[in-house]
C-alpha positions as CSV (number, residue, x, y, z in Angstrom):
1,X,-18.2,-5.5,14.3
2,X,-15.5,-6.9,16.5
3,X,-11.8,-7.0,16.1
4,X,-11.9,-10.5,14.7
5,X,-14.4,-9.5,12.0
6,X,-12.2,-6.4,11.2
7,X,-9.3,-8.5,10.7
8,X,-11.1,-10.9,8.3
9,X,-12.4,-8.0,6.6
10,X,-9.1,-6.5,6.1
11,X,-7.7,-9.9,4.9
12,X,-10.5,-10.1,2.2
13,X,-9.9,-6.7,0.9
14,X,-6.2,-7.4,0.6
15,X,-7.1,-10.5,-1.3
16,X,-9.5,-8.5,-3.5
17,X,-6.7,-5.8,-4.0
18,X,-4.3,-8.3,-5.0
19,X,-6.7,-9.8,-7.4
20,X,-7.5,-6.3,-8.9
21,X,-3.8,-5.5,-9.2
22,X,-2.5,-8.7,-10.7
23,X,-2.2,-10.1,-14.1
24,X,-0.8,-13.4,-15.2
25,X,3.0,-13.5,-14.9
26,X,3.1,-10.8,-12.0
27,X,4.9,-11.8,-9.0
28,X,3.0,-11.3,-5.9
29,X,4.9,-9.1,-3.4
30,X,5.3,-10.0,0.3
31,X,3.2,-7.8,2.7
32,X,6.7,-5.9,3.5
33,X,7.5,-5.4,0.0
34,X,3.9,-4.1,-0.8
35,X,4.2,-1.8,2.0
36,X,7.4,-0.3,0.9
37,X,6.5,-0.1,-2.7
38,X,3.3,1.6,-1.7
39,X,5.2,4.2,0.4
40,X,7.6,4.8,-2.5
41,X,4.9,5.1,-5.0
42,X,3.1,7.5,-2.7
43,X,6.3,9.6,-1.7
44,X,8.8,9.3,-4.2
45,X,12.4,10.4,-3.1
46,X,11.7,9.3,0.5
47,X,14.5,8.1,2.7
48,X,15.0,4.7,4.3
49,X,14.3,6.3,7.8
50,X,11.1,7.9,6.3
51,X,10.1,4.3,5.0
52,X,11.0,3.1,8.4
53,X,8.7,5.4,10.3
54,X,5.7,5.0,7.5
55,X,6.0,1.1,7.6
56,X,6.9,0.4,11.2
57,X,9.6,-1.9,10.0
58,X,13.2,-1.7,11.5
59,X,15.8,-0.2,9.5
60,X,17.6,-3.3,8.7
61,X,14.3,-5.0,7.4
62,X,13.6,-1.9,5.0
63,X,17.1,-1.8,3.9
64,X,17.0,-5.5,2.7
65,X,13.6,-5.2,1.3
66,X,14.8,-1.9,-0.7
67,X,18.0,-3.9,-1.9
68,X,15.9,-6.7,-3.2
69,X,13.5,-4.4,-5.0
70,X,16.2,-2.6,-6.4
71,X,17.9,-5.9,-7.7
72,X,14.6,-6.7,-9.4
73,X,14.3,-3.5,-11.0
74,X,11.4,-1.8,-9.4
75,X,13.1,0.7,-7.3
76,X,16.1,2.9,-7.8
77,X,18.3,4.5,-5.0
78,X,20.4,7.6,-5.0
79,X,22.6,9.5,-2.2
80,X,20.8,12.5,-0.8
81,X,22.5,15.5,-2.5
82,X,21.9,17.4,1.0
83,X,23.5,14.6,3.1
84,X,25.4,11.9,1.2
85,X,25.0,9.5,4.1
86,X,21.2,9.3,3.3
87,X,19.6,7.0,0.7
88,X,16.7,8.4,-1.2
89,X,14.3,5.8,-2.7
90,X,12.4,6.3,-6.1
91,X,10.3,4.1,-8.1
92,X,11.7,2.6,-11.2
93,X,10.2,2.8,-14.8
94,X,8.9,-0.7,-14.5
95,X,7.2,0.0,-11.2
96,X,5.7,3.2,-12.5
97,X,4.3,1.4,-15.6
98,X,2.9,-1.2,-13.3
99,X,1.2,1.3,-11.1
100,X,-0.4,3.0,-14.2
101,X,-1.6,-0.4,-15.3
102,X,-3.3,-1.0,-12.0
103,X,-5.3,2.4,-11.6
104,X,-8.5,0.9,-13.1
105,X,-11.5,0.6,-11.0
106,X,-12.2,-2.7,-8.9
107,X,-15.7,-2.9,-10.5
108,X,-14.8,-6.3,-12.3
109,X,-13.2,-7.9,-9.3
110,X,-16.1,-7.1,-7.0
111,X,-18.5,-8.4,-9.7
112,X,-16.6,-11.8,-10.0
113,X,-16.3,-11.9,-6.1
114,X,-19.9,-11.4,-5.4
115,X,-21.4,-12.8,-8.5
116,X,-23.8,-9.8,-8.8
117,X,-23.4,-6.5,-10.6
118,X,-25.6,-4.9,-8.2
119,X,-24.0,-6.1,-5.1
120,X,-20.6,-5.0,-6.6
121,X,-21.7,-1.6,-7.1
122,X,-23.2,-1.4,-3.6
123,X,-19.9,-2.7,-2.2
124,X,-17.8,-0.3,-4.4
125,X,-19.8,2.6,-2.9
126,X,-19.4,1.3,0.6
127,X,-15.6,0.7,0.1
128,X,-15.3,4.4,-1.4
129,X,-17.0,5.7,1.8
130,X,-14.7,3.7,4.2
131,X,-11.7,5.0,2.2
132,X,-13.0,8.5,2.6
133,X,-13.5,8.1,6.2
134,X,-10.4,6.2,7.3
135,X,-7.5,7.1,4.6
136,X,-5.9,10.6,5.1
137,X,-3.8,12.7,2.7
138,X,-0.5,11.3,4.0
139,X,1.5,13.9,2.2
140,X,0.0,16.6,4.3
141,X,-0.5,14.8,7.6
142,X,0.4,11.5,9.4
143,X,-2.3,9.0,9.9
144,X,-4.0,9.3,13.1
145,X,-3.6,6.2,15.2
146,X,-6.8,4.4,16.1
147,X,-7.0,4.2,19.9
148,X,-9.6,2.7,22.0
149,X,-12.0,5.0,23.9
150,X,-10.8,5.7,27.6
151,X,-12.8,3.6,30.2
152,X,-16.0,5.2,31.3
153,X,-16.5,7.2,28.2
């Protein structure tokens, strides 16, 4: 696999995730909104600065996304009691209900995409294995950046 194939695979997995997580009437979040929503769901009560560090977005972009999502009722914010200058971001009830609704396995989505339940089971097992290898427990450690091997190794 090369970088181009990995990019295509990543885009396909994102499309499948959106298909699995969306029901008629849902508004599809932008990639920036999805990144912020995902971080807030994983780490409720995180600060704007922490969201910047975790998403790689600049503060103004994160603040604009958070303001938009607060306006849509998906997030809520509060001043940090320890430092009133900091804003803490929490999932609002509609987001929490939506996340709960989306916790079902992706088996049906894979079966529809592949047209074969056997291939869907195989793909689900491979995705589970890939997730086990690449996804870390982000609450206990920051993800390890992927780097190219040094020349000559």
